[in-house]
C-alpha positions in Angstrom: -105.5 76.8 16.0 -104.6 79.3 18.7 -104.0 78.4 22.3 -105.5 80.7 25.0 -103.7 81.6 28.3 -104.1 84.1 31.1 -100.4 84.9 30.8 -97.7 84.2 28.3 -94.1 84.9 29.4 -91.6 85.7 26.7 -88.3 84.4 28.1 -87.7 81.6 30.6 -84.8 83.2 32.5 -84.8 83.8 36.3 -87.3 86.7 36.1 -89.6 84.9 33.6 -89.8 81.5 35.2 -90.2 83.0 38.8 -93.1 85.2 37.4 -94.6 82.1 35.8 -94.5 80.2 39.1 -96.1 83.0 41.0 -98.8 83.3 38.3 -99.5 79.6 38.6 -99.8 79.9 42.4 -102.4 82.6 41.9 -104.4 80.3 39.7 -103.6 81.7 36.2 -103.1 79.5 33.2 -99.5 80.2 32.2 -97.1 79.5 29.3 -93.5 80.3 28.8 -91.9 80.8 25.4 -88.1 80.2 25.5 -85.8 79.8 22.5 -83.0 78.3 24.6 -82.9 76.5 27.9 -85.0 77.4 30.9 -83.0 79.4 33.4 -81.7 81.9 30.9 -78.5 83.9 31.2 -78.2 83.6 35.0 -78.3 79.8 35.0 -76.4 79.0 31.8 -74.2 82.0 30.9 -73.9 84.1 34.0 -74.5 83.9 37.8 -74.3 80.1 38.3 -71.5 79.0 35.9 -69.3 81.9 36.8 -69.7 81.3 40.5 -69.0 77.7 40.0 -65.7 78.7 38.4 -65.0 81.2 41.2 -65.5 78.5 43.8 -63.0 76.3 42.0 -60.5 79.2 41.9 -61.1 79.7 45.6 -60.4 76.1 46.4 -57.3 76.1 44.2 -55.9 79.2 45.9 -56.7 77.9 49.4 -55.1 74.5 48.6 -51.9 76.3 47.6 -52.0 78.2 50.9 -52.8 75.1 53.0 -49.4 75.2 54.7 -50.5 78.3 56.5 -53.1 76.2 58.3 -50.6 73.5 59.2 -51.5 71.2 56.3 -48.7 70.1 53.9 -49.7 69.7 50.3 -47.3 68.8 47.5 -47.6 69.3 43.7 -50.9 71.1 43.7 -52.1 71.2 40.1 -55.1 72.6 38.4 -57.2 70.3 36.1 -59.2 72.9 34.2 -61.1 70.2 32.3 -62.5 68.9 35.6 -63.2 72.5 36.7 -65.4 72.9 33.6 -67.0 69.5 34.1 -68.0 70.5 37.7 -69.4 73.8 36.4 -71.5 72.0 33.8 -72.7 69.5 36.4 -74.0 72.2 38.7 -75.8 73.9 35.8 -77.4 70.7 34.7 -78.6 69.9 38.2 -80.3 73.3 38.6 -81.7 73.2 35.1 -83.4 69.9 35.9 -84.8 71.6 39.0 -86.3 74.4 37.0 -87.9 71.9 34.6 -89.4 70.1 37.6 -90.9 73.4 38.9 -92.6 74.0 35.5 -94.2 70.5 35.7 -95.2 71.1 39.3 -96.9 74.4 38.5 -98.5 72.9 35.3 -96.8 75.7 33.3 -96.7 75.0 29.5 -93.2 75.6 28.0 -92.9 76.3 24.3 -89.3 75.8 23.0 -89.2 78.4 20.2 -88.7 82.1 19.4 -91.7 84.2 20.4 -92.8 87.4 18.6 -95.6 89.8 19.6 -98.1 90.4 16.8 -100.3 93.5 16.3 -104.1 93.4 16.1 -105.1 90.4 14.1 -107.8 87.8 13.5 -106.7 86.3 16.8 -107.2 89.4 18.9 -108.2 93.1 18.4 -105.3 94.1 20.6 -101.6 93.6 20.1 -100.2 90.7 22.2 -100.8 87.5 20.3 -97.6 85.5 20.4 -96.3 83.8 17.3 -93.8 81.0 18.1 -91.3 80.1 15.4 -89.5 76.8 15.7 -85.9 76.1 14.7 -86.9 72.9 12.9 -89.2 74.7 10.6 -92.5 73.4 12.1 -95.6 75.6 11.5 -95.9 78.5 13.9 -97.9 78.2 17.0 -100.2 81.1 18.0 -100.8 81.9 21.7 -103.6 84.3 22.6 -103.0 85.6 26.2 -104.9 88.1 28.4 -101.5 89.4 29.5 -98.0 89.3 28.2 -94.8 89.5 30.3 -91.6 90.4 28.4 -88.6 88.9 30.1 -86.2 88.5 27.3 -83.1 89.6 29.2 -79.9 91.0 27.8 -76.7 90.0 26.1 -73.1 91.2 26.5 -72.2 94.5 24.8 -69.1 94.9 22.8 -67.3 98.0 21.5 -67.3 99.0 17.9 -64.2 97.5 16.3 -63.6 94.9 19.0 -65.1 92.0 17.0 -65.9 89.0 19.2 -64.3 86.0 17.5 -64.6 83.6 20.5 -61.0 82.7 20.2 -58.9 85.8 20.9 -61.6 88.3 21.8 -64.4 87.1 24.0 -67.3 88.2 26.1 -68.2 86.4 29.3 -70.4 84.0 27.2 -67.4 82.7 25.3 -65.0 82.8 28.3 -67.3 80.4 30.2 -66.6 77.8 27.5 -62.8 78.0 27.4 -61.3 74.6 27.2 -58.0 75.8 28.6 -56.8 78.8 30.5 -54.6 81.5 28.8 -51.4 82.5 30.3 -52.4 86.1 30.1 -55.5 88.2 29.5 -56.6 91.8 29.0 -60.0 92.6 30.5 -61.6 95.7 29.0 -63.9 97.0 31.7 -63.6 97.2 35.5 -67.2 96.8 36.4 -68.7 93.9 38.3 -68.3 91.2 35.6 -64.8 92.3 34.8 -63.7 92.3 38.4 -65.1 88.9 39.1 -63.3 87.4 36.1 -60.1 89.3 37.0 -60.2 87.8 40.5 -61.0 84.3 39.3 -58.4 84.2 36.6 -55.7 85.6 38.9 -56.5 82.8 41.4 -56.1 80.4 38.4 -52.5 81.8 37.9 -53.4 83.8 34.8 -51.6 87.2 34.3 -54.4 89.7 34.3 -54.6 93.3 33.1 -57.8 95.4 33.6 -58.3 98.4 31.4 -61.0 100.8 32.7 -62.2 103.9 31.0 -63.2 105.7 34.3 -60.9 106.7 37.1 -62.5 104.2 39.5 -63.1 100.5 39.0 -66.6 99.4 40.2 -68.0 102.9 39.6 -71.3 102.1 41.2 -69.7 101.1 44.5 -68.7 103.3 47.4 -65.4 104.9 46.7 -63.8 103.4 49.8 -64.9 99.9 48.7 -63.6 100.4 45.2 -60.2 101.5 46.4 -59.9 98.5 48.8 -60.8 96.1 46.0 -58.1 97.5 43.8 -55.6 97.4 46.6 -56.3 93.8 47.4 -56.5 92.6 43.9 -53.2 94.2 43.1 -51.7 91.9 45.8 -52.9 89.0 43.6 -50.7 90.5 40.8 -53.6 92.1 38.8 -52.6 95.2 36.9 -55.1 98.1 36.7 -55.0 100.8 34.0 -57.6 103.5 34.7 -58.7 106.5 32.8 -57.8 104.6 29.6 -59.7 104.7 26.3 -59.2 101.5 24.4 -58.5 102.2 20.7 -60.3 99.3 18.8 -58.7 100.2 15.4 -55.4 99.2 16.9 -56.5 95.6 17.7 -54.4 92.8 16.3 -55.1 89.1 16.7 -52.2 87.8 14.6 -50.4 86.4 17.6 -52.6 86.6 20.7 -54.1 90.0 21.2 -52.4 93.4 20.8 -54.1 96.7 21.4 -53.5 100.3 22.3 -55.2 102.6 24.8 -55.1 106.3 25.1 -54.0 107.4 28.6 -53.4 111.1 29.5 -53.2 112.0 25.8 -50.7 109.4 24.9 -51.0 105.8 23.6 -49.8 102.7 25.4 -49.6 99.2 24.0 -50.9 96.1 25.7 -50.4 92.4 24.7 -51.9 89.2 26.0 -53.0 85.7 24.9 -56.7 86.7 25.0 -59.0 89.6 25.6 -62.3 89.7 27.6 -64.6 92.5 26.7 -66.8 93.4 29.8 -68.4 96.7 29.1 -72.0 96.1 30.2 -75.1 94.4 28.7 -77.8 95.5 26.2 -81.4 94.5 26.2 -82.8 91.8 24.0 -85.5 93.8 22.2 -84.6 93.0 18.6 -87.2 91.2 16.5 -89.6 90.4 19.3 -92.4 92.5 17.7 -92.3 95.6 19.8 -92.9 97.6 16.6 -96.3 96.0 16.5 -97.3 97.7 19.8 -97.2 101.2 21.4 -94.5 100.1 23.8 -91.9 102.9 24.4 -88.2 102.2 24.1 -85.7 104.6 25.6 -81.9 104.2 25.3 -82.6 100.6 24.2 -84.7 99.6 27.2 -88.5 99.0 27.5 -90.2 101.7 29.5 -92.6 100.7 32.3 -94.4 102.1 35.3 -93.7 101.1 38.9 -95.8 97.9 38.4 -93.9 97.0 35.2 -96.8 97.8 32.8 -95.8 99.1 29.4 -97.8 101.7 27.5 -99.9 98.7 26.4 -101.6 98.1 29.8 -101.9 94.3 29.3 -98.2 93.9 28.4 -95.6 94.0 31.2 -91.8 93.9 31.1 -89.2 93.0 33.7 -85.6 92.3 34.3 -82.6 93.3 32.1 -84.9 94.3 29.2 -86.1 97.3 31.2 -82.6 98.3 32.4 -82.1 99.5 36.0 -80.5 97.0 38.3 -79.6 94.1 36.0 -79.5 91.4 38.6 -81.3 88.0 38.7 -82.9 88.6 42.1 -84.2 91.9 41.0 -85.8 90.4 37.9 -87.4 87.7 40.0 -89.0 90.2 42.3 -90.0 92.5 39.5 -91.8 89.5 37.9 -93.7 88.7 41.2 -94.8 92.4 41.4 -95.9 92.4 37.8 -97.9 89.2 38.1 -99.6 90.3 41.3 -100.5 93.6 39.7 -102.1 92.0 36.7 -104.0 89.8 39.0 -105.2 92.8 41.1 -103.4 91.7 44.3 -102.2 95.3 44.9 -98.5 94.7 45.4 -96.2 97.3 46.8 -93.7 98.9 44.3 -90.1 97.8 44.7 -87.8 100.0 46.8 -84.6 99.7 44.8 -82.5 101.3 47.5 -83.4 98.3 49.7 -82.0 95.7 47.3 -78.5 94.3 48.1 -75.9 93.9 45.3 -73.1 91.4 45.4 -69.7 90.9 43.7 -68.3 87.4 44.0 -64.6 88.3 43.6 -62.0 87.4 46.3 -62.5 89.3 48.5 -66.2 89.5 48.1 -68.1 92.8 47.9 -71.7 93.6 48.9 -73.7 96.7 49.4 -77.2 98.1 49.9 -78.5 101.6 49.9 -76.7 104.9 49.3 -73.0 105.3 48.9 -71.4 108.1 50.9 -71.0 110.3 47.8 -74.7 109.7 46.8 -76.0 110.4 50.3 -74.2 113.8 50.4 -75.4 114.6 46.9 -79.0 114.0 48.0 -78.5 116.5 50.8 -78.2 114.2 53.8 -76.0 115.2 56.8 -74.4 111.9 57.5 -72.4 109.9 60.1 -70.3 106.9 59.2 -69.2 103.8 61.1 -66.5 101.6 59.8 -65.1 98.4 61.3 -62.3 96.1 60.0 -62.5 92.3 59.7 -59.0 92.1 61.2 -60.6 92.8 64.6 -63.1 89.9 64.2 -62.0 86.6 65.7 -63.8 84.4 63.2 -62.1 86.2 60.3 -58.7 85.5 61.8 -59.7 81.8 62.3 -61.0 81.7 58.8 -57.7 83.0 57.5 -59.2 86.0 55.6 -59.2 89.2 57.6 -58.9 91.8 54.8 -61.7 94.2 54.4 -64.3 96.1 56.4 -67.9 97.1 56.8 -69.0 100.7 56.4 -72.4 101.9 57.5 -73.8 105.3 56.6 -76.6 106.9 58.6 -78.7 110.0 58.6 -77.2 112.3 61.3 -80.6 113.9 62.0 -82.9 110.9 62.1 -80.3 108.1 62.7 -81.9 106.1 59.8 -79.7 103.6 58.0 -78.9 105.0 54.6 -76.4 102.5 53.2 -74.1 99.6 54.1 -71.0 98.6 52.1 -68.8 95.6 52.8 -65.7 94.0 51.5 -64.3 90.8 53.0 -65.0 87.1 53.7 -68.6 85.9 53.0 -70.0 89.5 52.8 -72.4 88.3 50.1 -74.1 86.4 52.8 -73.7 88.9 55.6 -75.3 91.7 53.5 -78.8 90.2 54.0 -78.8 91.5 57.5 -78.2 95.0 56.2 -80.9 94.5 53.6 -83.4 93.5 56.2 -82.4 96.5 58.3 -83.1 98.7 55.3 -86.5 97.1 54.7 -87.5 97.5 58.4 -86.2 101.1 58.4 -83.9 100.2 61.2 -81.3 102.5 62.8 -77.7 101.5 63.5 -78.3 101.2 67.2 -81.1 98.7 66.5 -78.7 96.7 64.4 -76.1 96.9 67.3 -78.8 96.0 69.8 -79.3 92.7 68.0 -76.9 90.3 69.8 -74.5 88.7 67.2 -73.2 85.3 68.2 -69.5 84.9 68.9 -67.3 83.9 67.1 -69.0 84.7 63.8 -68.2 86.9 60.9 -71.6 88.6 61.5 -70.1 90.3 64.5 -68.6 92.8 62.1 -72.1 94.2 61.5 -72.8 94.9 65.2 -69.4 96.5 65.6 -69.8 98.7 62.5 -73.2 99.8 63.7 -71.8 100.8 67.1 -68.9 102.6 65.3 -71.5 105.0 63.7 -71.6 106.7 67.1 -68.1 105.8 68.1 -69.1 103.0 70.5 -67.4 100.0 68.9 -66.1 97.6 71.5 -63.1 95.9 69.8 -61.8 98.8 67.7 
């Protein structure tokens, strides 16, 4: 017997469960089909566990530096077992919270693998969901008016770099390490690679980052990327850029050995372990897309601005559609999709207004256009830049490296982009995000009085610096 719903969500990750909650608020009958644990990659294999480890790394580093604050500590040691236990405890707490939200919203959760069926006895349109169970129970059929695909993504690897979970890992396996290696090679200098490099270096691991391009963090403003590299080098991290890893040279007989081509010559690298961090690929395999007219391009589901696929009653959000593969993006895409299917006329998402964050030490955050991108789009720009070393709270805090850079349209004074590196910038960036949403100008940001002493003062000073009016610089 088939169960009928207004909406069935395939995937209970951050995008999927947020969409389900919004749908329930609107009054829709909702079900989620999830083969693993509610919360998905973000909660169990990404955002939350990695940030828990980063926090432990930060506390460990700060404890070793406590004498600078007049506090004497002796024999500071790292208990990585307890670090992992804390991480798991944080994840469990949040997982229980998500489960509670499902009960509160009266959202049915099916623990199995969902597949989209084509036209059948259950429906003349594709979209019936067949749920397969790991224990071999008979499939359940769900017949929804609408389907939301929120199946997320998984880490990519490189051909020839076989993930064995012991010597060669993705972030999934790295999160489960029972003990830290003495040394590690990280292939890929993007967001995930840099966060792991920073964390492991703070845990006293010898880190080498091998990046194919000539700039780490290639989507960030060039000035930010250069500052990140400079400050992480101070931690002892080695960066090798413009390097093509040669997978056929991989050896795991004793740790990891591999060669990379740099400037037409090969160089060897050796470490205890390797972390492959070269992006993520959409989870589209075996979910029944072939039973529909849904279009796939470069491995990602294609949608319109409201996240409808070519099958108008089937929507898709999050990592599975590519774009900004971030948890908060998936959540808002899910809300827009649900409101659209319920005829609530939502506004399309302005992706240039979405902040991005990197939780390394120092932190990095940005919103809007980089300087290079603004020029490529034909803007005549003016730039304001202000350092944290001139901010009293940063000196009190003991972390004064970094700066805020604001890019504005010289003709209209509109804020085009804001880029930050330094203490707690992943929190400060929300002010710049709000300014972007409200189409504010730098002088309006500066006209907002920032309390003293706070780290947020850097925003006001950087905004003033756009027109050369900064007070403390």
